[in-house]
N, CA, C and O atoms as CSV, one atom per row, in Angstrom:
chain,resi,resn,atom,element,x,y,z
A,1,MET,N,N,21.264,10.816,11.681
A,1,MET,CA,C,20.769,9.830,10.745
A,1,MET,C,C,21.522,9.898,9.423
A,1,MET,O,O,21.473,8.948,8.642
A,2,ALA,N,N,22.213,10.996,9.157
A,2,ALA,CA,C,22.934,11.146,7.904
A,2,ALA,C,C,24.097,10.166,7.799
A,2,ALA,O,O,24.498,9.830,6.685
A,3,ASN,N,N,24.659,9.693,8.919
A,3,ASN,CA,C,25.793,8.787,8.901
A,3,ASN,C,C,25.393,7.320,8.816
A,3,ASN,O,O,26.262,6.453,8.734
A,4,LEU,N,N,24.117,7.029,8.833
A,4,LEU,CA,C,23.658,5.648,8.778
A,4,LEU,C,C,23.798,5.102,7.368
A,4,LEU,O,O,23.631,5.847,6.402
A,5,PRO,N,N,24.107,3.791,7.224
A,5,PRO,CA,C,24.082,3.187,5.896
A,5,PRO,C,C,22.663,3.206,5.337
A,5,PRO,O,O,21.690,3.397,6.068
A,6,ASN,N,N,22.569,3.003,4.025
A,6,ASN,CA,C,21.265,3.090,3.351
A,6,ASN,C,C,20.217,2.181,3.970
A,6,ASN,O,O,19.066,2.590,4.121
A,7,SER,N,N,20.593,0.938,4.339
A,7,SER,CA,C,19.597,0.024,4.903
A,7,SER,C,C,19.094,0.528,6.244
A,7,SER,O,O,17.922,0.344,6.574
A,8,GLU,N,N,19.965,1.162,7.022
A,8,GLU,CA,C,19.545,1.708,8.310
A,8,GLU,C,C,18.645,2.925,8.120
A,8,GLU,O,O,17.713,3.134,8.897
A,9,VAL,N,N,18.916,3.729,7.092
A,9,VAL,CA,C,18.058,4.880,6.803
A,9,VAL,C,C,16.662,4.393,6.452
A,9,VAL,O,O,15.671,4.964,6.906
A,10,ALA,N,N,16.577,3.331,5.638
A,10,ALA,CA,C,15.269,2.794,5.250
A,10,ALA,C,C,14.513,2.284,6.469
A,10,ALA,O,O,13.309,2.507,6.595
A,11,LYS,N,N,15.223,1.595,7.375
A,11,LYS,CA,C,14.554,1.073,8.559
A,11,LYS,C,C,14.143,2.201,9.493
A,11,LYS,O,O,13.108,2.115,10.154
A,12,ALA,N,N,14.952,3.264,9.552
A,12,ALA,CA,C,14.646,4.380,10.444
A,12,ALA,C,C,13.462,5.189,9.937
A,12,ALA,O,O,12.747,5.799,10.733
A,13,SER,N,N,13.242,5.203,8.627
A,13,SER,CA,C,12.152,6.007,8.070
A,13,SER,C,C,11.150,5.108,7.348
A,13,SER,O,O,10.774,5.397,6.213
A,14,GLY,N,N,10.713,4.024,7.987
A,14,GLY,CA,C,9.811,3.061,7.362
A,14,GLY,C,C,8.499,3.660,6.903
A,14,GLY,O,O,8.026,3.341,5.813
A,15,LEU,N,N,7.895,4.529,7.719
A,15,LEU,CA,C,6.620,5.133,7.334
A,15,LEU,C,C,6.795,6.015,6.100
A,15,LEU,O,O,5.955,5.996,5.200
A,16,GLY,N,N,7.872,6.779,6.055
A,16,GLY,CA,C,8.152,7.601,4.875
A,16,GLY,C,C,8.387,6.745,3.647
A,16,GLY,O,O,7.945,7.091,2.551
A,17,GLY,N,N,9.080,5.629,3.824
A,17,GLY,CA,C,9.314,4.714,2.711
A,17,GLY,C,C,8.029,4.100,2.196
A,17,GLY,O,O,7.860,3.923,0.990
A,18,ILE,N,N,7.118,3.772,3.111
A,18,ILE,CA,C,5.823,3.214,2.706
A,18,ILE,C,C,5.024,4.260,1.937
A,18,ILE,O,O,4.474,3.966,0.876
A,19,LEU,N,N,4.959,5.465,2.461
A,19,LEU,CA,C,4.169,6.519,1.816
A,19,LEU,C,C,4.724,6.906,0.449
A,19,LEU,O,O,3.967,7.282,-0.446
A,20,HIS,N,N,6.046,6.816,0.284
A,20,HIS,CA,C,6.668,7.175,-0.998
A,20,HIS,C,C,6.923,5.955,-1.879
A,20,HIS,O,O,7.544,6.069,-2.936
A,21,GLN,N,N,6.443,4.788,-1.447
A,21,GLN,CA,C,6.587,3.526,-2.176
A,21,GLN,C,C,8.049,3.230,-2.518
A,21,GLN,O,O,8.382,2.955,-3.670
A,22,LEU,N,N,8.916,3.289,-1.503
A,22,LEU,CA,C,10.337,3.023,-1.682
A,22,LEU,C,C,10.671,1.613,-1.210
A,22,LEU,O,O,9.947,1.028,-0.405
A,23,CYS,N,N,11.755,1.085,-1.711
A,23,CYS,CA,C,12.224,-0.253,-1.364
A,23,CYS,C,C,12.421,-0.377,0.145
A,23,CYS,O,O,13.015,0.508,0.762
A,24,PRO,N,N,11.930,-1.469,0.753
A,24,PRO,CA,C,12.097,-1.626,2.200
A,24,PRO,C,C,13.534,-1.928,2.614
A,24,PRO,O,O,13.895,-1.718,3.773
A,25,ARG,N,N,14.365,-2.417,1.686
A,25,ARG,CA,C,15.744,-2.735,2.039
A,25,ARG,C,C,16.644,-1.500,1.981
A,25,ARG,O,O,17.327,-1.186,2.957
A,26,CYS,N,N,16.650,-0.797,0.843
A,26,CYS,CA,C,17.582,0.328,0.686
A,26,CYS,C,C,16.933,1.681,0.944
A,26,CYS,O,O,17.631,2.646,1.256
A,27,GLY,N,N,15.619,1.771,0.821
A,27,GLY,CA,C,14.926,3.031,1.054
A,27,GLY,C,C,15.084,4.043,-0.060
A,27,GLY,O,O,14.738,5.212,0.114
A,28,GLN,N,N,15.607,3.611,-1.213
A,28,GLN,CA,C,15.841,4.547,-2.313
A,28,GLN,C,C,15.113,4.166,-3.593
A,28,GLN,O,O,14.551,5.034,-4.262
A,29,GLY,N,N,15.112,2.885,-3.948
A,29,GLY,CA,C,14.485,2.450,-5.189
A,29,GLY,C,C,12.968,2.487,-5.111
A,29,GLY,O,O,12.384,2.222,-4.060
A,30,LYS,N,N,12.337,2.816,-6.229
A,30,LYS,CA,C,10.875,2.868,-6.295
A,30,LYS,C,C,10.303,1.463,-6.498
A,30,LYS,O,O,10.825,0.687,-7.298
A,31,ILE,N,N,9.238,1.143,-5.779
A,31,ILE,CA,C,8.565,-0.146,-5.932
A,31,ILE,C,C,7.764,-0.166,-7.233
A,31,ILE,O,O,7.743,-1.181,-7.929
A,32,PHE,N,N,7.111,0.938,-7.563
A,32,PHE,CA,C,6.324,1.032,-8.793
A,32,PHE,C,C,7.044,1.911,-9.805
A,32,PHE,O,O,7.645,2.922,-9.440
A,33,CYS,N,N,6.982,1.521,-11.098
A,33,CYS,CA,C,7.582,2.367,-12.133
A,33,CYS,C,C,6.589,3.412,-12.631
A,33,CYS,O,O,6.972,4.317,-13.372
A,34,THR,N,N,5.323,3.303,-12.240
A,34,THR,CA,C,4.326,4.331,-12.548
A,34,THR,C,C,3.632,4.715,-11.241
A,34,THR,O,O,3.804,4.042,-10.224
A,35,SER,N,N,2.865,5.770,-11.266
A,35,SER,CA,C,2.170,6.247,-10.067
A,35,SER,C,C,1.104,5.246,-9.623
A,35,SER,O,O,0.461,4.609,-10.457
A,36,ILE,N,N,0.917,5.108,-8.305
A,36,ILE,CA,C,-0.136,4.202,-7.821
A,36,ILE,C,C,-1.521,4.787,-8.060
A,36,ILE,O,O,-2.525,4.100,-7.871
A,37,PHE,N,N,-1.586,6.038,-8.470
A,37,PHE,CA,C,-2.877,6.666,-8.717
A,37,PHE,C,C,-3.349,6.454,-10.152
A,37,PHE,O,O,-4.426,6.923,-10.521
A,38,ARG,N,N,-2.557,5.753,-10.967
A,38,ARG,CA,C,-3.030,5.327,-12.281
A,38,ARG,C,C,-3.907,4.106,-12.072
A,38,ARG,O,O,-3.834,3.451,-11.032
A,39,LEU,N,N,-4.730,3.803,-13.054
A,39,LEU,CA,C,-5.670,2.695,-12.893
A,39,LEU,C,C,-4.950,1.364,-12.677
A,39,LEU,O,O,-5.332,0.588,-11.802
A,40,PHE,N,N,-3.909,1.097,-13.473
A,40,PHE,CA,C,-3.140,-0.139,-13.335
A,40,PHE,C,C,-1.655,0.194,-13.254
A,40,PHE,O,O,-0.957,0.136,-14.267
A,41,PRO,N,N,-1.160,0.542,-12.064
A,41,PRO,CA,C,0.262,0.875,-11.941
A,41,PRO,C,C,1.130,-0.367,-12.153
A,41,PRO,O,O,0.738,-1.483,-11.811
A,42,ARG,N,N,2.319,-0.147,-12.725
A,42,ARG,CA,C,3.235,-1.259,-12.982
A,42,ARG,C,C,4.253,-1.370,-11.855
A,42,ARG,O,O,4.843,-0.379,-11.426
A,43,LEU,N,N,4.440,-2.584,-11.392
A,43,LEU,CA,C,5.380,-2.883,-10.320
A,43,LEU,C,C,6.735,-3.198,-10.940
A,43,LEU,O,O,6.813,-3.967,-11.898
A,44,ASN,N,N,7.811,-2.607,-10.401
A,44,ASN,CA,C,9.151,-3.006,-10.822
A,44,ASN,C,C,9.381,-4.441,-10.375
A,44,ASN,O,O,8.962,-4.831,-9.286
A,45,GLU,N,N,10.049,-5.229,-11.217
A,45,GLU,CA,C,10.348,-6.610,-10.832
A,45,GLU,C,C,11.351,-6.639,-9.682
A,45,GLU,O,O,11.219,-7.429,-8.747
A,46,ARG,N,N,12.352,-5.767,-9.763
A,46,ARG,CA,C,13.385,-5.666,-8.730
A,46,ARG,C,C,13.618,-4.201,-8.401
A,46,ARG,O,O,13.297,-3.313,-9.191
A,47,CYS,N,N,14.180,-3.962,-7.226
A,47,CYS,CA,C,14.556,-2.599,-6.855
A,47,CYS,C,C,15.671,-2.142,-7.785
A,47,CYS,O,O,16.664,-2.854,-7.938
A,48,PRO,N,N,15.536,-0.967,-8.415
A,48,PRO,CA,C,16.584,-0.495,-9.320
A,48,PRO,C,C,17.887,-0.133,-8.600
A,48,PRO,O,O,18.923,0.009,-9.250
A,49,VAL,N,N,17.855,0.017,-7.281
A,49,VAL,CA,C,19.057,0.402,-6.531
A,49,VAL,C,C,19.766,-0.817,-5.940
A,49,VAL,O,O,20.955,-1.016,-6.186
A,50,CYS,N,N,19.046,-1.636,-5.161
A,50,CYS,CA,C,19.699,-2.754,-4.450
A,50,CYS,C,C,19.387,-4.126,-5.040
A,50,CYS,O,O,20.015,-5.113,-4.657
A,51,GLY,N,N,18.429,-4.210,-5.965
A,51,GLY,CA,C,18.120,-5.479,-6.619
A,51,GLY,C,C,17.163,-6.393,-5.869
A,51,GLY,O,O,16.997,-7.549,-6.258
A,52,LEU,N,N,16.526,-5.909,-4.802
A,52,LEU,CA,C,15.564,-6.728,-4.058
A,52,LEU,C,C,14.417,-7.129,-4.977
A,52,LEU,O,O,13.830,-6.277,-5.645
A,53,LYS,N,N,14.093,-8.426,-5.016
A,53,LYS,CA,C,12.987,-8.902,-5.841
A,53,LYS,C,C,11.689,-8.658,-5.080
A,53,LYS,O,O,11.505,-9.174,-3.977
A,54,PHE,N,N,10.784,-7.864,-5.671
A,54,PHE,CA,C,9.555,-7.487,-4.981
A,54,PHE,C,C,8.523,-8.614,-4.959
A,54,PHE,O,O,7.859,-8.820,-3.944
A,55,GLU,N,N,8.382,-9.341,-6.061
A,55,GLU,CA,C,7.434,-10.464,-6.096
A,55,GLU,C,C,8.251,-11.743,-5.957
A,55,GLU,O,O,8.805,-12.239,-6.938
A,56,ARG,N,N,8.325,-12.271,-4.747
A,56,ARG,CA,C,9.223,-13.389,-4.449
A,56,ARG,C,C,8.841,-14.680,-5.156
A,56,ARG,O,O,9.719,-15.454,-5.535
A,57,GLU,N,N,7.560,-14.926,-5.338
A,57,GLU,CA,C,7.098,-16.170,-5.953
A,57,GLU,C,C,5.736,-15.940,-6.588
A,57,GLU,O,O,5.097,-14.913,-6.361
A,58,GLN,N,N,5.298,-16.911,-7.388
A,58,GLN,CA,C,3.994,-16.828,-8.038
A,58,GLN,C,C,2.901,-16.743,-6.976
A,58,GLN,O,O,2.915,-17.513,-6.016
A,59,GLY,N,N,1.967,-15.827,-7.132
A,59,GLY,CA,C,0.877,-15.675,-6.177
A,59,GLY,C,C,1.273,-14.949,-4.905
A,59,GLY,O,O,0.547,-14.985,-3.911
A,60,TYR,N,N,2.427,-14.289,-4.933
A,60,TYR,CA,C,2.968,-13.619,-3.745
A,60,TYR,C,C,2.014,-12.575,-3.186
A,60,TYR,O,O,1.905,-12.425,-1.969
A,61,PHE,N,N,1.319,-11.850,-4.062
A,61,PHE,CA,C,0.501,-10.735,-3.609
A,61,PHE,C,C,-0.917,-11.131,-3.200
A,61,PHE,O,O,-1.781,-10.264,-3.064
A,62,LEU,N,N,-1.165,-12.405,-3.004
A,62,LEU,CA,C,-2.446,-12.829,-2.440
A,62,LEU,C,C,-2.613,-12.229,-1.044
A,62,LEU,O,O,-3.718,-11.848,-0.656
A,63,GLY,N,N,-1.525,-12.148,-0.302
A,63,GLY,CA,C,-1.553,-11.507,1.016
A,63,GLY,C,C,-1.896,-10.035,0.922
A,63,GLY,O,O,-2.562,-9.493,1.804
A,64,ALA,N,N,-1.443,-9.376,-0.151
A,64,ALA,CA,C,-1.769,-7.961,-0.353
A,64,ALA,C,C,-3.260,-7.782,-0.605
A,64,ALA,O,O,-3.834,-6.757,-0.239
A,65,MET,N,N,-3.890,-8.775,-1.229
A,65,MET,CA,C,-5.335,-8.699,-1.434
A,65,MET,C,C,-6.064,-8.748,-0.096
A,65,MET,O,O,-7.077,-8.073,0.089
A,66,VAL,N,N,-5.553,-9.542,0.827
A,66,VAL,CA,C,-6.147,-9.612,2.164
A,66,VAL,C,C,-5.984,-8.269,2.874
A,66,VAL,O,O,-6.918,-7.786,3.515
A,67,VAL,N,N,-4.799,-7.666,2.759
A,67,VAL,CA,C,-4.557,-6.346,3.361
A,67,VAL,C,C,-5.516,-5.321,2.768
A,67,VAL,O,O,-6.095,-4.516,3.497
A,68,SER,N,N,-5.686,-5.348,1.448
A,68,SER,CA,C,-6.597,-4.420,0.777
A,68,SER,C,C,-8.033,-4.614,1.263
A,68,SER,O,O,-8.753,-3.641,1.490
A,69,TYR,N,N,-8.441,-5.855,1.421
A,69,TYR,CA,C,-9.789,-6.163,1.908
A,69,TYR,C,C,-9.988,-5.634,3.328
A,69,TYR,O,O,-11.027,-5.050,3.633
A,70,ILE,N,N,-9.001,-5.835,4.189
A,70,ILE,CA,C,-9.095,-5.353,5.574
A,70,ILE,C,C,-9.190,-3.831,5.604
A,70,ILE,O,O,-9.986,-3.272,6.358
A,71,LEU,N,N,-8.378,-3.156,4.781
A,71,LEU,CA,C,-8.436,-1.691,4.731
A,71,LEU,C,C,-9.793,-1.213,4.223
A,71,LEU,O,O,-10.346,-0.241,4.738
A,72,ALA,N,N,-10.328,-1.901,3.208
A,72,ALA,CA,C,-11.643,-1.525,2.677
A,72,ALA,C,C,-12.727,-1.699,3.731
A,72,ALA,O,O,-13.633,-0.873,3.843
A,73,ILE,N,N,-12.629,-2.782,4.507
A,73,ILE,CA,C,-13.610,-3.021,5.569
A,73,ILE,C,C,-13.565,-1.909,6.615
A,73,ILE,O,O,-14.582,-1.604,7.238
A,74,MET,N,N,-12.401,-1.307,6.809
A,74,MET,CA,C,-12.291,-0.205,7.770
A,74,MET,C,C,-12.714,1.132,7.154
A,74,MET,O,O,-13.318,1.959,7.838
A,75,ILE,N,N,-12.406,1.353,5.878
A,75,ILE,CA,C,-12.657,2.649,5.240
A,75,ILE,C,C,-14.137,2.856,4.925
A,75,ILE,O,O,-14.672,3.933,5.190
A,76,ILE,N,N,-14.805,1.856,4.370
A,76,ILE,CA,C,-16.199,2.029,3.942
A,76,ILE,C,C,-17.121,2.373,5.120
A,76,ILE,O,O,-17.915,3.305,4.989
A,77,PRO,N,N,-17.060,1.676,6.259
A,77,PRO,CA,C,-17.907,2.095,7.389
A,77,PRO,C,C,-17.538,3.481,7.924
A,77,PRO,O,O,-18.409,4.225,8.375
A,78,LEU,N,N,-16.261,3.823,7.875
A,78,LEU,CA,C,-15.854,5.165,8.300
A,78,LEU,C,C,-16.473,6.223,7.385
A,78,LEU,O,O,-16.990,7.235,7.858
A,79,LEU,N,N,-16.418,5.981,6.073
A,79,LEU,CA,C,-17.078,6.892,5.128
A,79,LEU,C,C,-18.578,6.965,5.402
A,79,LEU,O,O,-19.166,8.047,5.390
A,80,ALA,N,N,-19.190,5.811,5.647
A,80,ALA,CA,C,-20.633,5.782,5.914
A,80,ALA,C,C,-20.969,6.589,7.160
A,80,ALA,O,O,-21.952,7.330,7.173
A,81,ALA,N,N,-20.167,6.452,8.202
A,81,ALA,CA,C,-20.418,7.210,9.437
A,81,ALA,C,C,-20.286,8.708,9.201
A,81,ALA,O,O,-21.099,9.492,9.690
A,82,ILE,N,N,-19.265,9.101,8.452
A,82,ILE,CA,C,-19.073,10.531,8.160
A,82,ILE,C,C,-20.242,11.068,7.341
A,82,ILE,O,O,-20.770,12.142,7.630
A,83,ILE,N,N,-20.644,10.311,6.312
A,83,ILE,CA,C,-21.771,10.745,5.476
A,83,ILE,C,C,-23.048,10.842,6.306
A,83,ILE,O,O,-23.813,11.795,6.160
A,84,TRP,N,N,-23.281,9.860,7.176
A,84,TRP,CA,C,-24.498,9.878,7.985
A,84,TRP,C,C,-24.509,11.059,8.950
A,84,TRP,O,O,-25.545,11.698,9.128
A,85,VAL,N,N,-23.373,11.357,9.575
A,85,VAL,CA,C,-23.301,12.486,10.511
A,85,VAL,C,C,-23.563,13.801,9.777
A,85,VAL,O,O,-24.233,14.688,10.307
A,86,ILE,N,N,-23.041,13.923,8.573
A,86,ILE,CA,C,-23.198,15.174,7.821
A,86,ILE,C,C,-24.603,15.312,7.239
A,86,ILE,O,O,-25.187,16.395,7.283
A,87,THR,N,N,-25.154,14.215,6.691
A,87,THR,CA,C,-26.405,14.326,5.927
A,87,THR,C,C,-27.648,13.810,6.646
A,87,THR,O,O,-28.755,14.275,6.375
A,88,ARG,N,N,-27.478,12.859,7.557
A,88,ARG,CA,C,-28.605,12.189,8.237
A,88,ARG,C,C,-29.551,11.504,7.243
A,88,ARG,O,O,-30.758,11.422,7.470
A,89,TRP,N,N,-28.971,11.012,6.128
A,89,TRP,CA,C,-29.761,10.272,5.150
A,89,TRP,C,C,-30.181,8.926,5.719
A,89,TRP,O,O,-29.683,8.479,6.752
A,90,ASP,N,N,-31.116,8.291,5.011
A,90,ASP,CA,C,-31.517,6.928,5.319
A,90,ASP,C,C,-30.301,6.006,5.136
A,90,ASP,O,O,-29.442,6.275,4.295
A,91,LEU,N,N,-30.227,4.930,5.913
A,91,LEU,CA,C,-29.069,4.038,5.902
A,91,LEU,C,C,-28.768,3.481,4.511
A,91,LEU,O,O,-27.600,3.351,4.145
A,92,ASN,N,N,-29.794,3.153,3.734
A,92,ASN,CA,C,-29.572,2.628,2.378
A,92,ASN,C,C,-28.798,3.622,1.524
A,92,ASN,O,O,-27.858,3.242,0.826
A,93,TRP,N,N,-29.188,4.899,1.575
A,93,TRP,CA,C,-28.507,5.924,0.785
A,93,TRP,C,C,-27.086,6.177,1.295
A,93,TRP,O,O,-26.182,6.466,0.510
A,94,VAL,N,N,-26.898,6.068,2.583
A,94,VAL,CA,C,-25.560,6.253,3.163
A,94,VAL,C,C,-24.615,5.158,2.675
A,94,VAL,O,O,-23.476,5.438,2.303
A,95,VAL,N,N,-25.085,3.916,2.676
A,95,VAL,CA,C,-24.257,2.798,2.212
A,95,VAL,C,C,-23.936,2.953,0.731
A,95,VAL,O,O,-22.792,2.761,0.318
A,96,ILE,N,N,-24.938,3.300,-0.068
A,96,ILE,CA,C,-24.714,3.496,-1.504
A,96,ILE,C,C,-23.702,4.613,-1.740
A,96,ILE,O,O,-22.788,4.456,-2.549
A,97,ALA,N,N,-23.853,5.725,-1.050
A,97,ALA,CA,C,-22.932,6.853,-1.224
A,97,ALA,C,C,-21.513,6.494,-0.792
A,97,ALA,O,O,-20.549,6.868,-1.460
A,98,SER,N,N,-21.378,5.777,0.311
A,98,SER,CA,C,-20.031,5.434,0.780
A,98,SER,C,C,-19.336,4.464,-0.173
A,98,SER,O,O,-18.131,4.581,-0.400
A,99,VAL,N,N,-20.074,3.518,-0.728
A,99,VAL,CA,C,-19.485,2.595,-1.702
A,99,VAL,C,C,-19.109,3.342,-2.978
A,99,VAL,O,O,-18.043,3.100,-3.543
A,100,LEU,N,N,-19.975,4.249,-3.438
A,100,LEU,CA,C,-19.661,5.028,-4.638
A,100,LEU,C,C,-18.444,5.928,-4.431
A,100,LEU,O,O,-17.655,6.122,-5.357
A,101,LEU,N,N,-18.286,6.469,-3.247
A,101,LEU,CA,C,-17.099,7.278,-2.956
A,101,LEU,C,C,-15.843,6.420,-2.838
A,101,LEU,O,O,-14.741,6.893,-3.118
A,102,PHE,N,N,-16.000,5.174,-2.428
A,102,PHE,CA,C,-14.845,4.288,-2.263
A,102,PHE,C,C,-14.327,3.752,-3.595
A,102,PHE,O,O,-13.126,3.519,-3.732
A,103,ILE,N,N,-15.198,3.554,-4.574
A,103,ILE,CA,C,-14.813,2.928,-5.845
A,103,ILE,C,C,-13.613,3.613,-6.512
A,103,ILE,O,O,-12.703,2.902,-6.939
A,104,PRO,N,N,-13.552,4.948,-6.628
A,104,PRO,CA,C,-12.373,5.551,-7.263
A,104,PRO,C,C,-11.082,5.369,-6.458
A,104,PRO,O,O,-9.989,5.454,-7.018
A,105,VAL,N,N,-11.198,5.123,-5.170
A,105,VAL,CA,C,-10.024,4.967,-4.305
A,105,VAL,C,C,-9.491,3.532,-4.345
A,105,VAL,O,O,-8.329,3.299,-4.013
A,106,ALA,N,N,-10.313,2.582,-4.742
A,106,ALA,CA,C,-9.958,1.164,-4.675
A,106,ALA,C,C,-8.676,0.799,-5.429
A,106,ALA,O,O,-7.863,0.065,-4.867
A,107,PRO,N,N,-8.440,1.265,-6.674
A,107,PRO,CA,C,-7.183,0.897,-7.342
A,107,PRO,C,C,-5.936,1.394,-6.603
A,107,PRO,O,O,-4.952,0.663,-6.492
A,108,ALA,N,N,-5.973,2.621,-6.102
A,108,ALA,CA,C,-4.823,3.135,-5.347
A,108,ALA,C,C,-4.654,2.359,-4.047
A,108,ALA,O,O,-3.527,2.106,-3.621
A,109,LEU,N,N,-5.752,1.980,-3.416
A,109,LEU,CA,C,-5.683,1.200,-2.181
A,109,LEU,C,C,-5.072,-0.174,-2.443
A,109,LEU,O,O,-4.306,-0.685,-1.626
A,110,SER,N,N,-5.410,-0.762,-3.573
A,110,SER,CA,C,-4.851,-2.062,-3.937
A,110,SER,C,C,-3.334,-1.968,-4.105
A,110,SER,O,O,-2.601,-2.837,-3.632
A,111,SER,N,N,-2.868,-0.922,-4.772
A,111,SER,CA,C,-1.427,-0.731,-4.958
A,111,SER,C,C,-0.743,-0.425,-3.635
A,111,SER,O,O,0.343,-0.934,-3.360
A,112,PHE,N,N,-1.374,0.402,-2.822
A,112,PHE,CA,C,-0.820,0.736,-1.512
A,112,PHE,C,C,-0.737,-0.514,-0.630
A,112,PHE,O,O,0.189,-0.654,0.168
A,113,SER,N,N,-1.699,-1.410,-0.777
A,113,SER,CA,C,-1.685,-2.662,-0.021
A,113,SER,C,C,-0.499,-3.529,-0.415
A,113,SER,O,O,0.065,-4.228,0.427
A,114,ARG,N,N,-0.117,-3.492,-1.688
A,114,ARG,CA,C,1.082,-4.221,-2.118
A,114,ARG,C,C,2.320,-3.689,-1.408
A,114,ARG,O,O,3.167,-4.456,-0.951
A,115,VAL,N,N,2.412,-2.364,-1.322
A,115,VAL,CA,C,3.555,-1.757,-0.633
A,115,VAL,C,C,3.570,-2.181,0.832
A,115,VAL,O,O,4.611,-2.581,1.351
A,116,LEU,N,N,2.426,-2.096,1.498
A,116,LEU,CA,C,2.345,-2.520,2.899
A,116,LEU,C,C,2.739,-3.984,3.058
A,116,LEU,O,O,3.443,-4.341,4.003
A,117,TYR,N,N,2.288,-4.830,2.136
A,117,TYR,CA,C,2.594,-6.251,2.224
A,117,TYR,C,C,4.078,-6.513,2.004
A,117,TYR,O,O,4.666,-7.353,2.686
A,118,ILE,N,N,4.689,-5.806,1.061
A,118,ILE,CA,C,6.129,-5.959,0.829
A,118,ILE,C,C,6.901,-5.578,2.087
A,118,ILE,O,O,7.825,-6.286,2.487
A,119,TYR,N,N,6.528,-4.469,2.711
A,119,TYR,CA,C,7.206,-4.036,3.944
A,119,TYR,C,C,6.988,-5.038,5.073
A,119,TYR,O,O,7.930,-5.376,5.790
A,120,PHE,N,N,5.763,-5.513,5.237
A,120,PHE,CA,C,5.457,-6.482,6.285
A,120,PHE,C,C,6.251,-7.767,6.066
A,120,PHE,O,O,6.861,-8.289,7.000
A,121,ASP,N,N,6.245,-8.276,4.836
A,121,ASP,CA,C,6.937,-9.517,4.532
A,121,ASP,C,C,8.449,-9.362,4.695
A,121,ASP,O,O,9.115,-10.271,5.191
A,122,GLN,N,N,8.984,-8.236,4.289
A,122,GLN,CA,C,10.422,-7.998,4.414
A,122,GLN,C,C,10.821,-7.891,5.889
A,122,GLN,O,O,11.922,-8.298,6.259
A,123,ALA,N,N,9.945,-7.352,6.727
A,123,ALA,CA,C,10.242,-7.256,8.160
A,123,ALA,C,C,10.208,-8.633,8.823
A,123,ALA,O,O,11.019,-8.915,9.704
A,124,ILE,N,N,9.279,-9.488,8.407
A,124,ILE,CA,C,9.136,-10.819,8.992
A,124,ILE,C,C,10.203,-11.784,8.467
A,124,ILE,O,O,10.811,-12.531,9.233
A,125,ASP,N,N,10.419,-11.756,7.141
A,125,ASP,CA,C,11.333,-12.704,6.496
A,125,ASP,C,C,12.200,-11.959,5.491
A,125,ASP,O,O,11.890,-11.960,4.300
A,126,PRO,N,N,13.285,-11.318,5.943
A,126,PRO,CA,C,14.113,-10.524,5.026
A,126,PRO,C,C,14.697,-11.373,3.903
A,126,PRO,O,O,15.218,-12.465,4.132
A,127,ASP,N,N,14.597,-10.849,2.688
A,127,ASP,CA,C,15.170,-11.510,1.516
A,127,ASP,C,C,16.582,-10.981,1.351
A,127,ASP,O,O,16.780,-9.776,1.196
A,128,GLU,N,N,17.552,-11.855,1.380
A,128,GLU,CA,C,18.952,-11.436,1.293
A,128,GLU,C,C,19.487,-11.485,-0.126
A,128,GLU,O,O,20.648,-11.142,-0.350
A,129,SER,N,N,18.670,-11.904,-1.102
A,129,SER,CA,C,19.172,-12.010,-2.476
A,129,SER,C,C,19.297,-10.671,-3.147
A,129,SER,O,O,19.707,-10.597,-4.305
């Protein structure tokens, strides 16, 4: 893999690129200029290495909101099931606890959803600019 061009390295290590929030084209530039674990992380306008524009058009990340919603729909019931198995609380308390545990994770999930959406969109419709 060491002899592959940068774009091939990025494609070969897509999961690593997603987890490290790296550009889907070159696999080197950071998508965010701040950590996704900050309350409001800042997105780079373009990849600092290859120049890929991350937000292609106005309202581009509406799809990322859908991804975030789908992930939340999967995470909250999973948390509720884990809490119920451990505590055997009444269902009302389990739902309240799972939502309260999810709230601090929501901003990072929103940023992570942007990364997933950028990778998904780049795989479906590569931007050559």
